[in-house]
C-alpha positions in Angstrom: 0.0 0.0 0.0 2.8 2.4 0.7 3.8 2.3 -3.0 0.4 3.9 -3.8 1.0 6.9 -1.6 1.7 10.0 -3.7 0.6 13.0 -1.7 0.5 16.7 -2.4 -0.4 17.4 1.2 1.1 20.5 2.7 0.5 19.7 6.3 -0.4 16.9 8.8 -4.2 17.7 8.5 -4.2 17.4 4.7 -2.1 14.2 4.8 -4.3 12.5 7.4 -7.4 13.5 5.4 -5.9 11.8 2.4 -5.2 8.7 4.4 -8.7 8.7 5.9 -10.3 9.0 2.4 -8.1 6.1 1.1 -8.9 3.8 4.0 -12.6 4.6 3.9 -12.7 4.0 0.1 -11.2 0.5 0.6 -13.2 -0.4 3.7 -9.9 -0.8 5.7 -9.4 -0.1 9.4 -6.2 1.4 10.8 -4.6 0.9 14.2 -1.5 2.6 15.7 1.2 1.8 18.2 3.3 4.8 19.2 6.2 5.4 21.5 8.2 8.7 21.0 5.3 10.4 19.2 3.2 10.0 22.4 -0.1 9.7 20.7 0.3 12.5 18.2 -0.3 10.2 15.2 -3.5 9.0 16.8 -4.6 12.5 17.6 -4.0 13.7 14.0 -6.0 10.8 12.6 -8.8 11.3 15.1 -9.1 15.0 14.1 -10.5 13.8 10.8 -14.2 13.6 10.0 -15.6 10.0 10.1 -12.8 8.7 12.3 -15.0 5.8 13.3 -15.1 4.7 9.7 -11.4 4.0 9.4 -9.7 4.1 12.8 -9.8 1.3 15.4 -7.3 1.4 18.3 -4.3 3.4 19.3 -1.9 2.7 22.1 1.1 4.6 23.5 3.7 2.2 24.9 6.6 4.4 26.1 8.3 1.9 28.4 9.8 -1.4 27.4 7.5 -3.1 29.9 4.5 -1.7 28.2 5.8 -2.8 24.8 6.2 -6.3 26.2 2.8 -6.5 28.1 0.5 -4.7 25.7 2.1 -5.3 22.2 3.8 -8.6 22.9 7.3 -7.3 21.9 9.7 -10.0 23.0 12.1 -9.2 25.8 14.9 -10.6 23.7 14.1 -8.1 20.9 14.4 -5.2 23.3 17.6 -6.6 24.9 19.4 -7.3 21.6 18.1 -4.5 19.4 16.6 -1.9 21.7 13.2 -0.3 21.6 14.4 2.0 18.8 15.0 -0.6 16.1 13.5 -2.2 13.1 12.9 -5.4 15.0 11.0 -3.6 17.7 8.6 -1.7 15.4 8.0 -4.8 13.4 6.9 -6.6 16.6 4.9 -3.5 17.7 3.0 -3.4 14.5 2.3 -7.2 14.7 1.2 -6.9 18.3 -1.3 -4.0 17.7 -2.6 -5.6 14.6 -3.4 -8.8 16.6 -4.9 -6.8 19.4 -7.1 -4.6 17.3 -8.0 -7.0 14.5 -7.6 -4.1 12.0 -6.3 -4.3 8.4 -3.4 -2.0 8.8 -1.1 -1.1 11.7 1.4 1.7 12.0 4.1 1.6 14.7 6.5 4.3 15.6 9.5 4.3 18.0 12.4 6.6 18.3 14.6 8.9 20.3 12.8 12.3 20.5 15.7 13.8 22.4 17.4 15.6 23.8 19.5 12.5 24.2 20.0 9.7 21.7 20.5 6.0 22.5 23.2 4.5 24.6 24.6 2.9 21.5 25.3 6.2 19.9 22.1 6.4 17.9 21.4 10.1 17.5 18.4 11.9 19.0 15.8 12.3 16.3 16.2 8.7 15.0 12.8 7.2 14.4 11.7 3.8 13.1 8.4 3.3 11.4 6.6 0.1 10.5 3.5 -0.4 8.3 1.8 -3.8 8.7 -0.9 -4.7 6.2 -2.5 -7.9 7.2 0.8 -9.5 8.3 3.0 -8.0 5.6 5.4 -5.5 7.2 7.5 -2.7 5.7 9.9 -0.6 7.7 11.7 2.7 7.4 14.1 4.7 9.5 14.8 8.4 9.4 16.5 11.1 11.5 14.0 13.9 12.0 15.3 17.3 13.0 12.0 18.9 13.8 9.8 18.1 16.7 7.6 15.0 16.3 
């Protein structure tokens, strides 16, 4: 699905409106698992009209314990890769998808700052995962602006 996204949106509201329209047109439901964004993704999606037609569940799991207990992220994943990793967001997206029973899950985890990771990963590093019915894509980026 991410290959189909070609947006002319100028801001978050316009982008989430496009996402909402695309999900509603396909009859798909979205769920989110957030860490460093603290629920901002869910808030932006819920600011759209007809939220109930496309949005299901959103959770914020800031601690490793919450990621394990709520999203079923494995302790081994957190110990070996950290919460800010491709492996972690993959498991976060799978966990929220299983919890919500939606079609698509988005997971976000990163170092919002001011400090980065103990392994030298810079502040602003964010991992994203998109999980469409069990098929996951991931991306990482270093964002300079506030999330």
